[in-house]
C-alpha positions as CSV (number, residue, x, y, z in Angstrom):
1,X,84.1,116.2,121.4
2,X,87.9,116.5,120.8
3,X,89.4,118.7,118.1
4,X,89.0,117.2,114.5
5,X,91.7,115.0,113.1
6,X,92.3,117.6,110.2
7,X,92.9,120.5,112.6
8,X,95.1,118.3,114.9
9,X,97.2,117.2,111.7
10,X,97.6,120.9,110.4
11,X,98.5,122.3,113.8
12,X,101.1,119.6,114.1
13,X,102.7,120.2,110.8
14,X,102.9,123.9,111.5
15,X,104.5,123.3,114.9
16,X,107.1,121.1,113.4
17,X,107.3,123.1,110.0
18,X,107.2,119.7,108.5
19,X,104.5,118.4,106.1
20,X,106.1,115.0,106.2
21,X,105.3,111.5,107.5
22,X,107.6,108.6,108.4
23,X,106.2,105.2,107.4
24,X,106.9,102.4,109.9
25,X,107.5,99.2,107.6
26,X,109.6,96.8,110.1
27,X,111.1,94.4,107.8
28,X,113.0,92.1,110.1
29,X,115.8,91.3,107.3
30,X,116.5,95.0,107.1
31,X,116.5,95.9,110.7
32,X,120.2,96.6,111.6
33,X,122.2,93.7,112.7
34,X,123.3,95.3,116.0
35,X,119.6,95.2,117.0
36,X,118.8,91.6,115.8
37,X,122.0,90.3,117.4
38,X,120.6,91.3,120.9
39,X,117.7,88.5,120.4
40,X,119.3,85.9,118.4
41,X,119.4,83.4,121.5
42,X,115.5,83.4,121.3
43,X,113.2,81.5,119.1
44,X,112.5,82.9,115.6
45,X,109.3,84.3,116.5
46,X,110.1,86.0,119.8
47,X,113.4,87.2,118.2
48,X,111.4,89.1,115.3
49,X,108.9,90.8,117.7
50,X,111.3,91.9,120.3
51,X,113.7,93.2,117.3
52,X,110.6,95.0,115.7
53,X,109.6,96.5,119.0
54,X,113.1,97.8,119.9
55,X,114.0,99.1,116.4
56,X,110.6,100.7,116.2
57,X,110.7,102.5,119.5
58,X,114.1,103.8,118.7
59,X,112.9,105.1,115.3
60,X,109.9,106.8,116.8
61,X,112.1,108.6,119.5
62,X,114.4,110.0,116.7
63,X,111.7,111.2,114.4
64,X,109.4,112.5,116.8
65,X,111.9,115.6,117.1
66,X,111.3,116.3,113.5
67,X,107.9,115.0,112.1
68,X,104.3,115.5,113.2
69,X,103.0,112.0,112.2
70,X,103.9,108.6,111.4
71,X,102.3,105.8,109.3
72,X,102.3,102.1,110.5
73,X,101.9,99.6,107.8
74,X,99.9,97.0,109.5
75,X,100.9,94.2,107.1
76,X,104.6,94.1,108.6
77,X,103.1,93.3,111.9
78,X,100.1,91.2,111.0
79,X,102.4,88.5,109.4
80,X,103.7,87.7,113.0
81,X,100.2,86.8,114.1
82,X,98.8,87.8,117.3
83,X,102.1,88.9,119.0
84,X,102.6,91.0,115.9
85,X,99.2,92.6,116.3
86,X,99.8,93.2,119.8
87,X,103.0,94.9,119.1
88,X,101.1,97.2,116.4
89,X,98.7,98.5,119.0
90,X,101.5,98.7,121.6
91,X,103.7,100.7,119.4
92,X,101.0,103.0,118.3
93,X,100.5,103.9,122.0
94,X,104.3,104.4,122.2
95,X,104.1,107.0,119.3
96,X,101.3,108.9,121.0
97,X,103.2,109.2,124.0
98,X,105.8,110.7,122.2
99,X,103.4,113.3,120.8
100,X,103.1,111.8,117.4
101,X,99.9,111.4,115.5
102,X,99.4,108.1,113.8
103,X,98.0,106.9,110.5
104,X,97.1,103.0,110.5
105,X,98.0,101.9,107.0
106,X,95.3,99.2,106.7
107,X,93.6,99.9,103.6
108,X,90.4,98.2,104.7
109,X,87.3,97.9,102.7
110,X,84.4,95.7,102.6
111,X,80.4,95.6,103.1
112,X,77.8,95.9,105.6
113,X,78.4,94.8,109.1
114,X,82.1,93.7,108.1
115,X,83.2,97.2,107.3
116,X,81.5,98.6,110.5
117,X,83.7,96.2,112.4
118,X,86.6,97.2,110.7
119,X,85.7,100.7,111.5
120,X,85.4,99.9,115.3
121,X,88.6,97.9,115.4
122,X,90.6,100.7,113.8
123,X,89.1,103.8,114.6
124,X,86.8,103.6,117.8
125,X,88.3,104.0,121.3
126,X,88.9,100.7,122.7
127,X,89.6,99.4,126.5
128,X,90.5,96.3,128.0
129,X,89.7,96.2,131.6
130,X,91.4,99.1,133.1
131,X,93.6,99.6,130.2
132,X,93.1,102.0,127.4
133,X,94.1,100.4,124.0
134,X,95.5,103.1,121.6
135,X,94.0,103.1,118.1
136,X,95.2,105.1,115.0
137,X,94.2,108.9,114.7
138,X,93.5,108.1,111.1
139,X,93.3,105.0,108.6
140,X,93.7,104.3,105.0
141,X,90.7,102.9,103.3
142,X,89.8,101.2,100.2
143,X,86.6,102.6,98.1
144,X,86.7,99.9,95.5
145,X,83.5,98.1,96.4
146,X,81.6,101.2,96.4
147,X,81.1,104.7,98.2
148,X,78.6,103.0,100.7
149,X,81.3,100.9,101.9
150,X,82.7,104.2,103.5
151,X,79.8,105.2,105.4
152,X,80.8,103.3,108.6
153,X,84.3,104.7,108.5
154,X,83.0,108.1,108.2
155,X,80.5,107.7,110.9
156,X,83.0,106.2,113.3
157,X,85.5,109.2,112.2
158,X,83.1,111.8,113.1
159,X,82.2,109.9,116.4
160,X,85.7,109.9,117.6
161,X,87.3,112.8,115.9
162,X,89.4,110.6,113.7
163,X,90.4,110.7,110.0
164,X,90.5,108.7,106.9
165,X,92.6,108.6,103.6
166,X,90.9,107.1,100.7
167,X,93.0,105.5,98.2
168,X,92.4,107.7,94.9
169,X,95.6,107.2,93.0
170,X,98.0,104.8,94.4
171,X,102.0,104.9,93.8
172,X,102.6,101.3,92.4
173,X,103.5,101.2,88.9
174,X,100.7,99.1,87.8
175,X,98.1,101.2,89.2
176,X,97.7,103.2,85.7
177,X,96.1,100.2,84.3
178,X,92.9,100.7,86.1
179,X,93.2,103.9,87.9
180,X,94.0,106.0,84.8
181,X,91.5,104.3,82.6
182,X,89.6,106.6,80.6
183,X,85.6,107.0,81.1
184,X,82.9,107.8,78.7
185,X,82.8,111.2,80.6
186,X,86.3,111.9,79.7
187,X,87.6,111.5,83.3
188,X,89.9,108.8,84.5
189,X,88.5,106.4,86.9
190,X,90.5,108.1,89.8
191,X,89.0,111.6,88.6
192,X,85.8,110.2,88.7
193,X,86.3,109.0,92.2
194,X,87.8,112.2,93.4
195,X,84.6,114.1,92.1
196,X,82.5,111.8,94.2
197,X,84.7,112.1,97.2
198,X,84.6,115.7,97.1
199,X,80.9,115.8,98.2
200,X,81.7,113.5,101.1
201,X,84.8,115.5,102.2
202,X,82.7,118.7,102.2
203,X,80.5,117.5,105.1
204,X,80.2,120.0,107.8
205,X,81.0,117.2,110.4
206,X,84.2,116.5,108.7
207,X,85.4,119.8,107.9
208,X,87.4,121.7,110.6
209,X,88.4,125.3,111.6
210,X,91.1,125.5,109.0
211,X,88.8,124.7,106.2
212,X,90.4,121.3,105.5
213,X,88.5,118.1,105.7
214,X,89.3,114.9,107.9
215,X,88.3,112.8,104.9
216,X,91.5,112.7,102.8
217,X,92.9,111.0,100.0
218,X,96.0,108.8,99.2
219,X,97.8,110.0,96.0
220,X,101.1,108.7,95.2
221,X,104.0,111.0,94.9
222,X,105.1,109.2,91.9
223,X,102.2,110.3,90.0
224,X,102.7,114.0,89.4
225,X,100.9,113.9,85.9
226,X,97.6,113.5,87.8
227,X,98.3,115.5,90.9
228,X,96.9,118.8,89.8
229,X,93.7,117.1,88.4
230,X,92.9,115.5,91.4
231,X,93.9,118.3,93.8
232,X,91.4,120.7,91.8
233,X,88.6,117.9,92.3
234,X,89.3,117.4,95.9
235,X,89.9,121.2,97.5
236,X,89.2,120.3,101.0
237,X,91.1,117.0,101.2
238,X,94.4,116.6,102.7
239,X,96.7,114.3,100.5
240,X,98.8,111.4,101.9
241,X,101.5,111.4,99.3
242,X,103.6,107.9,99.5
243,X,106.4,106.9,97.3
244,X,109.2,109.6,98.3
245,X,112.5,108.1,98.6
246,X,112.8,104.4,97.8
247,X,109.8,104.4,95.3
248,X,111.5,107.1,93.3
249,X,109.4,110.2,93.9
250,X,111.3,113.6,94.7
251,X,110.0,116.5,96.5
252,X,109.6,118.4,93.5
253,X,107.1,116.1,92.3
254,X,104.7,116.7,95.2
255,X,104.4,120.4,94.5
256,X,101.0,120.5,93.0
257,X,99.5,118.6,95.9
258,X,99.9,121.6,98.2
259,X,97.9,124.9,98.4
260,X,99.6,127.7,99.9
261,X,102.0,125.2,101.8
262,X,99.2,123.3,103.3
263,X,97.0,120.3,102.4
264,X,99.3,117.4,102.1
265,X,101.8,115.1,103.8
266,X,104.7,113.5,102.0
267,X,105.3,110.0,103.3
268,X,108.6,108.0,103.1
269,X,109.4,104.7,104.7
270,X,112.4,102.6,103.6
271,X,114.5,105.5,102.7
272,X,114.3,106.7,106.3
273,X,114.1,103.4,108.4
274,X,116.9,101.9,106.5
275,X,118.9,104.9,105.6
276,X,122.1,102.9,107.0
277,X,122.0,100.9,103.9
278,X,122.6,103.9,101.7
279,X,126.3,104.9,101.1
280,X,125.3,108.5,101.6
281,X,124.6,107.9,105.3
282,X,126.9,105.0,106.1
283,X,130.0,106.7,104.7
284,X,129.3,109.6,107.3
285,X,128.0,107.5,110.2
286,X,129.2,104.1,109.7
287,X,127.3,101.5,111.7
288,X,125.6,104.3,113.7
289,X,122.2,103.6,112.2
290,X,120.4,105.9,114.5
291,X,122.5,108.7,113.1
292,X,121.7,107.5,109.7
293,X,117.9,107.7,110.2
294,X,118.0,111.2,111.8
295,X,120.3,112.4,108.8
296,X,117.8,111.0,106.3
297,X,114.5,112.6,107.9
298,X,116.5,116.1,108.3
299,X,117.4,115.9,104.7
300,X,113.8,115.0,103.8
301,X,112.2,117.9,105.8
302,X,114.5,120.2,104.2
303,X,113.8,119.1,100.7
304,X,110.1,119.2,101.1
305,X,110.1,122.3,103.0
306,X,112.0,124.2,100.2
307,X,109.4,122.9,97.5
308,X,106.5,124.1,99.7
309,X,108.1,127.2,100.9
310,X,108.3,126.5,104.7
311,X,112.1,125.6,105.0
């Protein structure tokens, strides 16, 4: 069996000295005009897929020099039907060929044989004839239907040395209404979930040589008020921290997720991919959107590194 996901991730973070992740959220309307113009003579569907593929491939080449891992948001591919799904898996292979680890942001969660099928489709190694089909190194999963729904994901993650990031405290503004709801025990709903997940995360089949688990947690970087509590309840779980940049989170807001410089990855999507839309970068690099992407990644790496102490 290959090295556990948690160990691969931590080693990659150490190598790049960057506990950060770039989210791949290809919004066709935001893709630079210079890319979209190349395909304007094709029909709308083909033009969208071709623009997404070219743009994403170029972004991956830029960020692979600076970050250990990327996160593909599957919804932006699925909306383009089968061609979008094909592009999703093809671009995951492109990312892996560049030495990047990949999270599939799929947020799946269901019951019985359905969740087992989701686990197989998103985590298991696949093949089609003589061709291997790349699947993510880890995926995001939704526990809201009960912890038993995580069992097929955990089994598949163990079998294939993959990882999971369980939604615990999300970054959207409306999440507080349910996730911060107080229970009779005095815990919030998210804290109760974290306590239960800590038992699963400590399974010896998930804990790697660095002492961290391949069962991680999604904790919004926009939620610093609960970060310390959840970190204490999930001492072995690596946190995926979305919300940096466009959603308003700063590097400082992620401080309590880390322990001795480890245990979390800060994720940014739109603020990196579409940095050319920001005056801060367009004023320096004009229409050179690739330079804007690289500058935004370097800035994020520096800011998070200073907070964590690895700059």
